[in-house]
C-alpha positions, 0 to 999 in steps of 0.5 A: 153296754159299758162302752156305750155308757162310757161314751155317754159320760165322755159326751156329757163332760165334753158338752159341759166343757163346751158350755163353759167355754162358750160362757167364758167367750160370751162374758169376754165379749160382754166385757169388751162391749162394755169397754168399747161403750166406755170409750165411746162415752168418753169420746162423746164427752170430749166432743161435747166439751170441744163444741163450746170452744168452737166460737172461741176458736173462731174468734181467735181466727178472726183476731189473727185475720184482724191482726194480719190485715194491718200487715197487708196494708204495711206491705202494700205501702211500698207501692204508693212510696214508689209512686212518690219516688217516681214523681220526685225523680220526674220533677228532679229530671225536669228541673235538671233539663230546665237548668241545662236549657237555661245554661245552654241559652246563656252560653248561646247568648254569651257566644253571640255577645262575644261574636258581636264584640269580635265583629265590632272589634274587627270593624274598628280596624276596617280600612286601616293599613299596617306595615309589618317589618321582619318576621319569617317569610313563611308566616307572611301569607297567614299574617295577611289573612289575619289582618284581612279578617279585621278588614285591614291591609298588611304590607310586609318588609323583610327587614333588609334581607332582600329588600332595601331598608330605605324602602321603609321610609317610603312606605311609612307615610301611607300606613297607620301602624308598624309592627316589629317582631323583636326576635326576627328583625335586624338592629338597623331595620328596627332603628329605621322603623322607630325613627320613621314612626317618630318622624311621621307620627305613626304608632310603633308596636313591638311584638314578642315574636313573629308568631301568628298569635302574637300578631293577632293579640296585638290587633285585638288589643288595638281594636279594643283600645279603639272601641274604648275610645 
């Protein structure tokens, strides 16, 4: 009996303790539920407070878009500017090409005029006969070609190296002019030429040297003088 009563007493205490623990657990649960409900209500209030601001945020976003639009237009401006630059370059290139064509035309006209002047100058000596006394034997053929380009005939006398100086007197009456390179002629031959030119009233043209260019310059000067007359 004693053992049975003791067991009942212990069971009673255990049940009471269990009930106390259960009540405490329920109370803690209720407290947590209430705490969660408070947090939920606070979140709802925050959400409710945030909802009226939504249009404002939208307006702000629209303002950002409006402000961004001019920037897009500014960035799009380089395209038309590049087109204008291309047009300017194209017009500049056309102007340069036009100037080059005009320059080429003027140069061509100048060359044609110079060619015409040379042709007229050479025509002024057409059919004339010249005597060339002295010079170098190696240049004689070239000198004849130059005279021939002016339509003139060239007679050469070596100035007494192999030919007799007296032959100059025989040739002078048939020529229009006598050329003498002063660096390639003997003194006797030069005196003979000057004397003969005075006698026969022929032009005497002293040359600085026996070069081809010196002879051609003399022919050019002569032809220009004839054209001026």
